[in-house]
N, C-alpha and C positions, 0 to 999 in steps of 0.2 A: 542428507548430500542434496545439494539445490540440482534439479534437474534441468539440466544444458542439453539445447537441441540447435544444433545446424553450426556452420562455418563460425570462427569471427571469435567465439570467445576466447578470450587468453590470446590470442594468434598476431594483433595488431592490428585485422580488419577493421571490426568496427568497432567504433568510441561509443555508442550508446545500445542500450540492450533497454526490448521489450520484457516487465515482466508479468507476472501471472499468479498474483499471491495467495497464498491461503483465504479461501473464502468458510469465516470461524461463524457465522451468524448472519447477520440481516439486520437493516434500518428497522428500531422499533419506531412504535408510536408518538414518542415525544421527539420525532426527527421532525424537522424542518426544512420543506422542499419546495420549489417549483415547477411544478412536472410540464408547465404551458412551453416551457424550452426542453430542447436533448443534446445532452446527457438533463439531466435532473441538477437546478441550480438548489446546491444546499444553506441553508444558512445555521443549523443546530444539526446536531448527529445525537443520538440514542441509539446505538448496536448491544441488539440482543443476541446474544450467545448462543448456538447450539451446543459447539462443541469446540476445543480448542488443542491444537495439534502443537503447539509448542514456536510455531514463526514468530519474530517479535514484528513483522507486518502484514496484517491482514487488510482484509476487502470486505467491502459489500455493495454492487452499484450504487451509487458510483463513487463511494468515499474509502481512503485509503487510513489505516491506524497504525499506529508504532507502539511499541510498550514506550513507558516514561523513561525506562534507560537508555534505549535508542533514542528518543526523542532529544532526550538530554545532551548526547553525543553529536546527533543532527545538529541539535541548536549553537553547538561551540564549532562546525565547524565553519568551513568557509565556500560549504556547497549552495548551490539556486537555486530558485522556482519553488522555495515551498515555503507556507508557514506554518507554525502547529498551536494548534487549540487545544478547548476542553472540551473532551464530549463524555457524556453519561454514557457508564454500561450497566445492562442489566442481563439477567435469563430470559431467553424463550423457553416455553415452556418443553420442548426436546433439551434445553440445556440446565433445565431443573434435575431432569433425568440423570444427564451426563455429567455434567459439573457437579449438580447438587449444592455447594453454594459458591455466591459470585468472591468472595474473598478466598478464594484458590487461586481466584487468578491474579496475574501483574495489574498494576494500573497503566491504562493506556490514553495514548492521545491523538489526538485526531489531526491527518498529516494531510493538511490542505497544499495541494498541488498546483501552482498559478504561473506557472515557467511554462516554456515553449520547448515542444519533442522537438531532438536533437540538436539542442540551441543552449537550452539550462541544465544544471544538474538532475532535475527534476520537471518532467513536464508527461503533457498528457495531451492523447492524439483525438481525432474529433469521437470517438466511439467513447473515450473515457479508458481508454487501457493507460498503462505508465511507462514511461519510457522514461529510463537514467544516465545518465555517464558513467563512463568505467571508473570516473573517482569515485562517484555516489555509490554505486555495486560493490568497490571494493569495501567502503566503512562501512553498508548493508552486509555484506556477506564478514564483517567480525563478529557480529552476532549470529542470532539463530532463525535459518534461513533454509530449511531443509525442503518442505513443501513447493513453494516456490519454483513456477518455471519459469527459463528467464532465456531467450533469442535474441539474437540481433538483431539489431531494430535497419530495419531500409524505409526510407521514407518515401513515400509516394512521388513515382516517378523521379526516384535513383538512378542513375545509368548504371 
């Protein structure tokens, strides 16, 4: 079960939530990113898996990936603030030990978050953390989301 912290989850107080997904790997050498800005602007993602505990939403700063099945559900939804793009997945040396064969993993897609936190269904705060609406969280929770930490989102300066 996803770990939920603080008041607001499920009680109608908070309409947005900060998610801290499973980190199952890192950006691989084939990733292209502009590190002159923070967070880095990424134009191509190669995700090198170390291990994977099964969550269908994963991360490696500053990107998010979802399984192909979840990507299809998101694409069919009316949710806002994201695009789905292709990703290359590989195994890091640790992944070769823990996973062994990349074929054991499901296909993944790059969840490109383009929305504003606290406004769109998917948004980023300045440090590139993911904020989702109650509707987006409800859809995400129909899939495997056991490792992800979930906290109510309070915008900076909120009363």
